[in-house]
DSSP file (Angstrom, degrees, kcal/mol; ACC not computed):
  #  RESIDUE AA STRUCTURE BP1 BP2  ACC     N-H-->O    O-->H-N    N-H-->O    O-->H-N    TCO  KAPPA ALPHA  PHI   PSI    X-CA   Y-CA   Z-CA
    1    1 A X              0   0    0      0, 0.0    37,-0.1     0, 0.0    35,-0.0   0.000 360.0 360.0 360.0 140.1  133.3  126.9  -50.5
    2    2 A X        +     0   0    0     34,-0.0     2,-0.2     2,-0.0    36,-0.1   0.450 360.0 110.1-114.2  -2.1  131.1  126.7  -47.4
    3    3 A X        +     0   0    0     34,-0.0    34,-1.4     2,-0.0     2,-0.3  -0.550  44.9 175.3 -76.4 139.2  128.1  124.7  -48.7
    4    4 A X  E     -A   36   0A   0     -2,-0.2     2,-0.4    32,-0.2    32,-0.2  -0.998  28.5-155.6-145.9 146.1  127.9  121.2  -47.3
    5    5 A X  E     -A   35   0A   0     30,-2.1    30,-3.3    -2,-0.3     2,-0.4  -0.973  25.7-166.8-112.8 135.6  125.6  118.2  -47.3
    6    6 A X  E     -A   34   0A   0     -2,-0.4     2,-0.4    28,-0.2    28,-0.2  -0.958  20.3-172.9-129.4 148.9  125.9  116.0  -44.3
    7    7 A X  E     -A   33   0A   0     26,-2.6    26,-3.3    -2,-0.4     2,-0.4  -0.986  19.3-168.9-132.8 120.4  124.8  112.5  -43.4
    8    8 A X  E     +     0   0A   0     -2,-0.4    24,-0.2    24,-0.2    -2,-0.0  -0.919  57.3  10.3-119.5 138.4  125.4  111.5  -39.8
    9    9 A X  E     +     0   0A   0     -2,-0.4     2,-0.7     1,-0.2    23,-0.2   0.794  62.5 178.3  75.1  31.0  125.2  108.1  -38.1
   10   10 A X  E     -A   31   0A   0     21,-2.6    21,-2.0    -3,-0.2     2,-0.5  -0.565  22.9-146.3 -65.4 111.1  124.7  105.8  -41.0
   11   11 A X  E     +A   30   0A   0     -2,-0.7     2,-0.4    19,-0.2    19,-0.2  -0.724  26.8 166.7 -91.1 124.0  124.6  102.5  -39.2
   12   12 A X  E     -A   29   0A   0     17,-2.3    17,-2.8    -2,-0.5     2,-0.5  -0.995  30.2-138.9-137.0 140.9  126.1   99.5  -41.0
   13   13 A X  E     +A   28   0A   0     -2,-0.4     2,-0.3    15,-0.2    15,-0.2  -0.864  39.3 153.2 -96.8 131.4  127.1   96.0  -39.9
   14   14 A X  E     -A   27   0A   0     13,-2.4    13,-2.4    -2,-0.5    52,-0.1  -0.902  50.0-117.6-150.8 177.3  130.4   94.8  -41.4
   15   15 A X        +     0   0    0     -2,-0.3     2,-0.2    11,-0.2    11,-0.1  -0.200  57.5 139.8-116.9  38.5  133.4   92.5  -40.8
   16   16 A X        +     0   0    0     11,-0.2    55,-0.2    53,-0.1     2,-0.2  -0.576  25.0  85.2 -88.0 146.1  136.3   94.9  -40.5
   17   17 A X  S    S-     0   0    0     53,-2.2    55,-0.2    -2,-0.2     6,-0.0  -0.666  72.7-101.9 145.0 164.4  139.1   94.6  -38.0
   18   18 A X  S    S+     0   0    0     -2,-0.2     2,-0.1    53,-0.2    -1,-0.1   0.802  91.3  86.4 -81.9 -33.4  142.4   93.1  -37.3
   19   19 A X  S >> S-     0   0    0     52,-0.1     4,-1.0     1,-0.1     3,-0.7  -0.430  79.6-128.6 -76.1 144.3  141.2   90.4  -34.9
   20   20 A X  H >> S+     0   0    0      1,-0.2     4,-1.2     2,-0.2     3,-0.5   0.871 107.6  56.0 -59.4 -39.9  140.0   87.1  -36.3
   21   21 A X  H 3>>S+     0   0    0      1,-0.2     4,-3.0     2,-0.2     5,-0.7   0.787  98.9  61.6 -67.7 -24.7  136.7   87.2  -34.5
   22   22 A X  H <>5S+     0   0    0     -3,-0.7     4,-0.8     1,-0.2    -1,-0.2   0.870 104.7  48.4 -66.4 -34.8  135.9   90.6  -36.1
   23   23 A X  H <<5S+     0   0    0     -4,-1.0    -1,-0.2    -3,-0.5    -2,-0.2   0.795 117.9  41.5 -72.6 -28.5  136.0   88.9  -39.5
   24   24 A X  H  <5S+     0   0    0     -4,-1.2    -2,-0.2     2,-0.1    -3,-0.1   0.920 130.0  20.5 -85.7 -48.0  133.7   86.1  -38.3
   25   25 A X  H  <5S-     0   0    0     -4,-3.0    -3,-0.2    -5,-0.1    -2,-0.1   0.814  90.0-160.5 -93.9 -36.2  131.1   87.9  -36.2
   26   26 A X     << -     0   0    0     -4,-0.8     2,-0.3    -5,-0.7   -11,-0.2  -0.187   4.5-133.2  77.0-177.4  131.4   91.4  -37.4
   27   27 A X  E     -A   14   0A   0    -13,-2.4   -13,-2.4    -5,-0.1     2,-0.3  -0.974  20.8 -83.9-165.0 169.9  130.1   94.5  -35.6
   28   28 A X  E     -A   13   0A   0     -2,-0.3    74,-0.4   -15,-0.2     2,-0.3  -0.669  39.9-176.2 -87.3 139.3  128.2   97.7  -36.0
   29   29 A X  E     -A   12   0A   0    -17,-2.8   -17,-2.3    -2,-0.3     2,-0.4  -0.885  15.0-144.6-124.7 158.6  129.9  100.8  -37.4
   30   30 A X  E     -AB  11  99A   0     69,-1.7    69,-3.3    -2,-0.3     2,-0.4  -0.995  13.2-160.1-125.4 136.9  128.5  104.3  -37.8
   31   31 A X  E     -AB  10  98A   0    -21,-2.0   -21,-2.6    -2,-0.4     2,-0.4  -0.953   5.1-165.7-120.0 133.5  129.6  106.5  -40.7
   32   32 A X  E     - B   0  97A   0     65,-2.6    65,-2.7    -2,-0.4     2,-0.4  -0.963   9.9-168.2-112.9 134.0  129.3  110.3  -41.0
   33   33 A X  E     -AB   7  96A   0    -26,-3.3   -26,-2.6    -2,-0.4     2,-0.4  -0.972   9.3-174.9-122.9 137.5  129.7  111.9  -44.4
   34   34 A X  E     -AB   6  95A   0     61,-2.1    61,-2.7    -2,-0.4     2,-0.5  -0.973  10.3-164.1-131.6 119.6  130.2  115.6  -45.1
   35   35 A X  E     -AB   5  94A   0    -30,-3.3   -30,-2.1    -2,-0.4     2,-0.6  -0.890  12.3-145.6-108.6 126.6  130.3  116.7  -48.7
   36   36 A X  E     +AB   4  93A   0     57,-3.0    56,-2.7    -2,-0.5    57,-1.1  -0.810  39.4 150.0 -87.2 124.7  131.5  120.0  -49.9
   37   37 A X  E     - B   0  91A   0    -34,-1.4     2,-0.8    -2,-0.6    54,-0.1  -0.988  53.6-108.2-156.3 142.6  129.4  121.1  -52.8
   38   38 A X        +     0   0    0     52,-0.5     3,-0.3    -2,-0.3     4,-0.2  -0.676  36.2 176.2 -76.1 112.2  128.3  124.4  -54.4
   39   39 A X     >  +     0   0    0     -2,-0.8     4,-2.5     1,-0.2     5,-0.2   0.243  47.9 104.4-102.3  11.5  124.6  124.4  -53.5
   40   40 A X  H  > S+     0   0    0      1,-0.2     4,-1.6     2,-0.2    -1,-0.2   0.903  82.2  47.6 -63.1 -41.4  123.8  127.9  -55.0
   41   41 A X  H  > S+     0   0    0     -3,-0.3     4,-3.0     1,-0.2     5,-0.3   0.917 113.3  48.4 -65.5 -42.3  122.0  126.5  -58.1
   42   42 A X  H  > S+     0   0    0      8,-0.6     4,-2.4    -4,-0.2     5,-0.2   0.873 108.5  54.5 -65.0 -36.9  120.0  124.0  -56.0
   43   43 A X  H  < S+     0   0    0     -4,-2.5    -1,-0.2     1,-0.2    -2,-0.2   0.857 116.1  38.8 -65.0 -34.5  119.0  126.8  -53.6
   44   44 A X  H  < S+     0   0    0     -4,-1.6    -2,-0.2    -5,-0.2    -1,-0.2   0.892 124.8  35.7 -79.5 -42.2  117.7  128.9  -56.6
   45   45 A X  H  < S-     0   0    0     -4,-3.0    -3,-0.2    -5,-0.2    -2,-0.2   0.773  83.8-143.9 -88.7 -27.5  116.1  126.1  -58.6
   46   46 A X     <  +     0   0    0     -4,-2.4     2,-0.4    -5,-0.3    -4,-0.1   0.837  57.0 133.6  62.2  34.0  114.7  123.7  -55.9
   47   47 A X    >   -     0   0    0     -5,-0.2     3,-1.8    -6,-0.2    -1,-0.2  -0.950  61.6-140.6-121.8 136.6  115.6  120.8  -58.2
   48   48 A X  G >  S+     0   0    0     -2,-0.4     3,-2.2     1,-0.3    -1,-0.1   0.824  99.6  70.4 -60.0 -32.8  117.4  117.6  -57.3
   49   49 A X  G 3  S+     0   0    0      1,-0.3    -1,-0.3     3,-0.1    -7,-0.1   0.670  93.4  58.3 -62.3 -13.8  119.4  117.8  -60.6
   50   50 A X  G <  S+     0   0    0     -3,-1.8    -8,-0.6    -9,-0.1    -1,-0.3   0.262 115.8  26.8 -99.0  11.6  121.3  120.8  -59.1
   51   51 A X  S <  S-     0   0    0     -3,-2.2     2,-0.4   -10,-0.1    39,-0.1  -0.617  94.3 -84.8-141.8-158.4  122.6  118.9  -56.1
   52   52 A X        -     0   0    0     -2,-0.2     2,-0.4    38,-0.1    -3,-0.1  -0.963  40.7-110.9-120.5 145.8  123.4  115.2  -55.2
   53   53 A X     >  -     0   0    0     -2,-0.4     4,-2.0     1,-0.2     5,-0.2  -0.596  15.3-149.9 -75.2 123.2  120.8  112.7  -54.0
   54   54 A X  H  > S+     0   0    0     -2,-0.4     4,-2.7     1,-0.2     5,-0.2   0.896  99.3  56.3 -58.1 -39.8  121.4  111.8  -50.3
   55   55 A X  H  > S+     0   0    0      1,-0.2     4,-2.3     2,-0.2    -1,-0.2   0.899 107.4  46.8 -59.7 -42.7  119.9  108.4  -51.1
   56   56 A X  H  > S+     0   0    0      2,-0.2     4,-2.3     1,-0.2    -1,-0.2   0.847 110.9  52.3 -71.2 -33.2  122.5  107.8  -53.8
   57   57 A X  H  X S+     0   0    0     -4,-2.0     4,-2.8     2,-0.2     5,-0.2   0.931 111.3  47.0 -65.4 -45.2  125.3  108.9  -51.6
   58   58 A X  H  X S+     0   0    0     -4,-2.7     4,-2.7     1,-0.2     5,-0.3   0.912 112.0  50.7 -62.1 -42.9  124.2  106.5  -48.8
   59   59 A X  H  X S+     0   0    0     -4,-2.3     4,-2.3    -5,-0.2    -1,-0.2   0.924 112.6  46.5 -59.9 -45.6  123.9  103.7  -51.4
   60   60 A X  H  X S+     0   0    0     -4,-2.3     4,-2.3     2,-0.2     5,-0.2   0.947 115.1  45.0 -62.7 -50.8  127.4  104.4  -52.7
   61   61 A X  H  X S+     0   0    0     -4,-2.8     4,-2.4     1,-0.2    -2,-0.2   0.909 114.9  48.3 -62.6 -43.1  129.0  104.6  -49.2
   62   62 A X  H  X S+     0   0    0     -4,-2.7     4,-1.8    -5,-0.2    -1,-0.2   0.919 111.4  49.8 -63.5 -44.8  127.2  101.5  -47.9
   63   63 A X  H  X S+     0   0    0     -4,-2.3     4,-1.0    -5,-0.3    -2,-0.2   0.926 114.6  43.2 -62.2 -46.5  128.1   99.4  -51.0
   64   64 A X  H  X S+     0   0    0     -4,-2.3     4,-0.5     1,-0.2     3,-0.4   0.900 112.0  53.7 -67.6 -40.9  131.8  100.3  -50.8
   65   65 A X  H  < S+     0   0    0     -4,-2.4     3,-0.2     1,-0.2    -1,-0.2   0.844 118.3  35.6 -63.3 -34.1  132.0   99.9  -47.1
   66   66 A X  H  < S+     0   0    0     -4,-1.8    -1,-0.2    -5,-0.2    -2,-0.2   0.527  94.4  88.4 -96.6  -7.1  130.5   96.4  -47.2
   67   67 A X  H  < S+     0   0    0     -4,-1.0     2,-0.3    -3,-0.4    -1,-0.2   0.784 100.1   7.6 -67.6 -29.0  132.1   95.2  -50.5
   68   68 A X  S  < S-     0   0    0     -4,-0.5     2,-0.5    -3,-0.2   -53,-0.2  -0.953  80.7-100.2-146.9 164.6  135.3   93.9  -49.0
   69   69 A X        -     0   0    0     -2,-0.3     2,-0.4   -55,-0.1   -53,-0.1  -0.775  35.2-163.0 -89.8 129.2  136.7   93.2  -45.6
   70   70 A X        -     0   0    0     -2,-0.5   -53,-2.2    -5,-0.2     3,-0.1  -0.913  18.6-156.7-110.3 138.6  139.2   95.8  -44.3
   71   71 A X  S    S+     0   0    0     -2,-0.4     2,-0.4   -55,-0.2   -53,-0.2   0.854  86.9  43.3 -75.2 -36.5  141.6   95.2  -41.5
   72   72 A X     >  -     0   0    0    -55,-0.2     4,-1.6     1,-0.1     3,-0.4  -0.902  69.0-146.6-114.5 136.9  141.8   99.0  -40.9
   73   73 A X  H  > S+     0   0    0     -2,-0.4     4,-2.7     1,-0.2     5,-0.2   0.725 101.4  68.2 -71.5 -18.2  138.9  101.4  -40.8
   74   74 A X  H  > S+     0   0    0      2,-0.2     4,-2.0     1,-0.2    -1,-0.2   0.916 102.1  45.3 -61.0 -42.3  141.4  103.9  -42.2
   75   75 A X  H  > S+     0   0    0     -3,-0.4     4,-2.1     2,-0.2    -2,-0.2   0.898 112.4  50.8 -68.2 -40.9  141.4  101.9  -45.4
   76   76 A X  H  X S+     0   0    0     -4,-1.6     4,-2.2     1,-0.2    -2,-0.2   0.923 110.6  49.0 -62.3 -44.4  137.6  101.6  -45.4
   77   77 A X  H  X S+     0   0    0     -4,-2.7     4,-2.6     1,-0.2    -1,-0.2   0.894 109.8  52.4 -63.0 -40.1  137.2  105.3  -45.0
   78   78 A X  H  X S+     0   0    0     -4,-2.0     4,-2.5     2,-0.2    -1,-0.2   0.901 109.5  48.6 -62.6 -41.8  139.6  106.0  -47.8
   79   79 A X  H  X S+     0   0    0     -4,-2.1     4,-2.3     2,-0.2    -2,-0.2   0.903 111.7  49.5 -65.4 -41.3  137.7  103.7  -50.2
   80   80 A X  H  X S+     0   0    0     -4,-2.2     4,-2.4     2,-0.2    -2,-0.2   0.941 112.3  47.7 -62.7 -46.9  134.4  105.4  -49.2
   81   81 A X  H  X S+     0   0    0     -4,-2.6     4,-2.2     1,-0.2     5,-0.2   0.927 112.5  48.6 -60.6 -46.1  135.9  108.8  -49.8
   82   82 A X  H  X S+     0   0    0     -4,-2.5     4,-2.2     1,-0.2    -1,-0.2   0.897 111.6  50.3 -61.2 -41.1  137.3  107.8  -53.2
   83   83 A X  H  X S+     0   0    0     -4,-2.3     4,-2.4     2,-0.2     5,-0.2   0.899 109.4  50.2 -66.4 -41.3  134.0  106.3  -54.3
   84   84 A X  H  X S+     0   0    0     -4,-2.4     4,-2.1     1,-0.2     7,-0.2   0.929 112.8  46.4 -63.8 -44.7  132.0  109.4  -53.4
   85   85 A X  H  < S+     0   0    0     -4,-2.2    -1,-0.2     1,-0.2    -2,-0.2   0.881 114.4  48.7 -64.7 -37.0  134.4  111.7  -55.3
   86   86 A X  H  < S+     0   0    0     -4,-2.2    -2,-0.2    -5,-0.2     3,-0.2   0.884 116.9  40.2 -69.7 -38.2  134.4  109.3  -58.3
   87   87 A X  H  < S+     0   0    0     -4,-2.4     2,-0.6     1,-0.2    -2,-0.2   0.772 116.2  47.6 -84.9 -26.6  130.6  108.9  -58.4
   88   88 A X    ><  -     0   0    0     -4,-2.1     3,-1.8    -5,-0.2    -1,-0.2  -0.794  59.1-178.3-122.6  89.2  129.5  112.5  -57.7
   89   89 A X  T 3  S+     0   0    0     -2,-0.6    -1,-0.1     1,-0.3    -4,-0.1   0.708  80.2  65.3 -62.7 -20.5  131.5  115.1  -59.8
   90   90 A X  T 3  S+     0   0    0    -39,-0.1   -52,-0.5   -53,-0.1     2,-0.5   0.738  82.2  91.8 -71.3 -21.7  129.7  118.0  -58.2
   91   91 A X  E <   -B   37   0A   0     -3,-1.8   -54,-0.2    -7,-0.2     3,-0.1  -0.627  53.5-175.1 -79.1 123.0  131.3  117.1  -54.8
   92   92 A X  E     +     0   0A   0    -56,-2.7    28,-3.0    -2,-0.5     2,-0.3   0.732  69.3   1.6 -91.1 -24.0  134.6  119.0  -54.4
   93   93 A X  E     -BC  36 119A   0    -57,-1.1   -57,-3.0    26,-0.3     2,-0.4  -0.984  61.4-156.9-158.0 155.5  135.6  117.4  -51.1
   94   94 A X  E     -BC  35 118A   0     24,-2.7    24,-2.7    -2,-0.3     2,-0.5  -1.000   4.7-156.8-139.7 137.5  134.3  114.7  -48.7
   95   95 A X  E     -BC  34 117A   0    -61,-2.7   -61,-2.1    -2,-0.4     2,-0.5  -0.968  14.4-168.5-110.9 126.4  135.0  114.1  -45.1
   96   96 A X  E     -BC  33 116A   0     20,-2.6    20,-2.7    -2,-0.5     2,-0.5  -0.969   4.6-174.0-118.5 124.4  134.3  110.5  -43.9
   97   97 A X  E     -BC  32 115A   0    -65,-2.7   -65,-2.6    -2,-0.5     2,-0.5  -0.979   4.7-165.3-116.2 128.3  134.2  109.6  -40.2
   98   98 A X  E     -BC  31 114A   0     16,-2.4    16,-1.7    -2,-0.5     2,-0.5  -0.965   5.1-158.2-114.6 123.0  133.9  106.0  -39.2
   99   99 A X  E     -BC  30 113A   0    -69,-3.3   -69,-1.7    -2,-0.5     2,-0.4  -0.849   8.2-172.0 -98.6 131.9  133.0  105.2  -35.6
  100  100 A X    >   +     0   0    0     12,-3.7     3,-1.5    -2,-0.5   -71,-0.1  -0.725   9.7 173.4-122.2  79.3  133.9  101.8  -34.3
  101  101 A X  T 3  S+     0   0    0     -2,-0.4     8,-0.1     1,-0.3    -1,-0.1   0.645  76.5  48.2 -68.1 -14.7  132.1  101.8  -30.9
  102  102 A X  T 3  S+     0   0    0    -74,-0.4    -1,-0.3    10,-0.1   -73,-0.0  -0.061  76.8 154.3-114.7  32.6  132.9   98.1  -30.1
  103  103 A X    <   -     0   0    0     -3,-1.5     2,-2.3     1,-0.1   -86,-0.0  -0.307  57.5-107.1 -59.3 142.1  136.6   98.3  -31.0
  104  104 A X        +     0   0    0      2,-0.1     2,-0.4   -85,-0.0    -1,-0.1  -0.457  68.4 141.0 -76.2  77.2  138.6   95.6  -29.1
  105  105 A X        -     0   0    0     -2,-2.3     2,-2.3     2,-0.2     4,-0.1  -0.972  56.4-131.4-120.8 132.2  140.3   97.9  -26.7
  106  106 A X  S    S+     0   0    0     -2,-0.4     2,-0.3     2,-0.1    -2,-0.1  -0.426  80.3  76.9 -82.3  65.8  140.9   97.0  -23.0
  107  107 A X  S    S-     0   0    0     -2,-2.3     2,-0.5     2,-0.1    -2,-0.2  -0.976  85.7-100.9-162.6 161.5  139.5  100.3  -21.7
  108  108 A X        +     0   0    0     -2,-0.3     2,-0.3     2,-0.0    -2,-0.1  -0.837  53.7 152.8 -91.6 126.2  136.3  102.1  -21.2
  109  109 A X        -     0   0    0     -2,-0.5     3,-0.1    -8,-0.1    -2,-0.1  -0.980  45.1-141.5-150.1 157.6  135.6  104.6  -23.9
  110  110 A X  S    S-     0   0    0      1,-0.3     2,-0.3    -2,-0.3    -1,-0.1   0.734  82.6  -6.9 -94.2 -24.8  132.5  106.2  -25.6
  111  111 A X        -     0   0    0    -11,-0.0    -1,-0.3     2,-0.0     2,-0.3  -0.976  51.7-174.4-165.8 152.9  133.8  106.2  -29.2
  112  112 A X        +     0   0    0     -2,-0.3   -12,-3.7    -3,-0.1     2,-0.3  -0.977  31.1 111.3-148.2 147.1  136.8  105.5  -31.3
  113  113 A X  E     -C   99   0A   0     -2,-0.3     2,-0.3   -14,-0.3   -14,-0.2  -0.984  49.6 -91.8 176.0-166.9  137.3  106.0  -35.0
  114  114 A X  E     -C   98   0A   0    -16,-1.7   -16,-2.4    -2,-0.3     2,-0.4  -0.955  16.7-154.9-135.4 153.8  138.9  107.9  -37.8
  115  115 A X  E     -C   97   0A   0     -2,-0.3     2,-0.4   -18,-0.2   -18,-0.2  -0.996  13.7-174.1-130.2 127.6  138.2  110.9  -39.9
  116  116 A X  E     -C   96   0A   0    -20,-2.7   -20,-2.6    -2,-0.4     2,-0.5  -0.956  10.4-157.8-121.2 140.1  139.6  111.4  -43.4
  117  117 A X  E     -C   95   0A   0     -2,-0.4     2,-0.4   -22,-0.2   -22,-0.2  -0.977  13.8-178.7-114.5 125.9  139.3  114.5  -45.7
  118  118 A X  E     -C   94   0A   0    -24,-2.7   -24,-2.7    -2,-0.5     2,-0.4  -0.990   6.8-162.3-126.9 134.2  139.7  113.9  -49.4
  119  119 A X  E     -C   93   0A   0     -2,-0.4   -26,-0.3   -26,-0.2     2,-0.1  -0.866  29.6-101.7-115.0 148.3  139.6  116.7  -52.0
  120  120 A X        -     0   0    0    -28,-3.0     2,-0.5    -2,-0.4   -28,-0.0  -0.430  37.0-123.0 -64.2 136.1  139.1  116.4  -55.7
  121  121 A X        -     0   0    0     -2,-0.1     2,-0.8     1,-0.0    -1,-0.1  -0.718  21.9-127.3 -82.8 127.3  142.3  116.8  -57.6
  122  122 A X    >   -     0   0    0     -2,-0.5     3,-1.4     1,-0.2    -1,-0.0  -0.663  17.2-162.9 -78.6 111.6  142.1  119.6  -60.1
  123  123 A X  T 3  S+     0   0    0     -2,-0.8    -1,-0.2     1,-0.3    -2,-0.0   0.583  81.6  72.1 -73.7  -8.9  143.1  118.1  -63.4
  124  124 A X  T 3         0   0    0      1,-0.2    -1,-0.3    -3,-0.0    -2,-0.1   0.623 360.0 360.0 -80.2 -12.1  143.7  121.6  -64.9
  125  125 A X    <         0   0    0     -3,-1.4    -1,-0.2     0, 0.0    -2,-0.1   0.492 360.0 360.0 -77.4 360.0  146.9  122.1  -62.8
């Protein structure tokens, strides 16, 4: 499938990280989401019921990302991906990228993060 919905640069403040001060002060993260979904019905009908609401996807991702403290952004990305697949049955796969621009690294860098791809498991197999 080549149809996709994307949300880029969702800015959220959270308390994720390995270092103690990250849990206390927190930092800004940016999340990119890419959802694989068949959009042919929505393209024909022009109705929201034939797609997924971007607003509801953002609400779901934001809620899960902030619901608990993660030491690793890999774990946070996995929870976000799992939640999106659980809440939106039309989505066949989701790619979650978490950018941590203020990661505690003793180097000059423009960005650091993780990208996870999760696909719906076909229960008919």
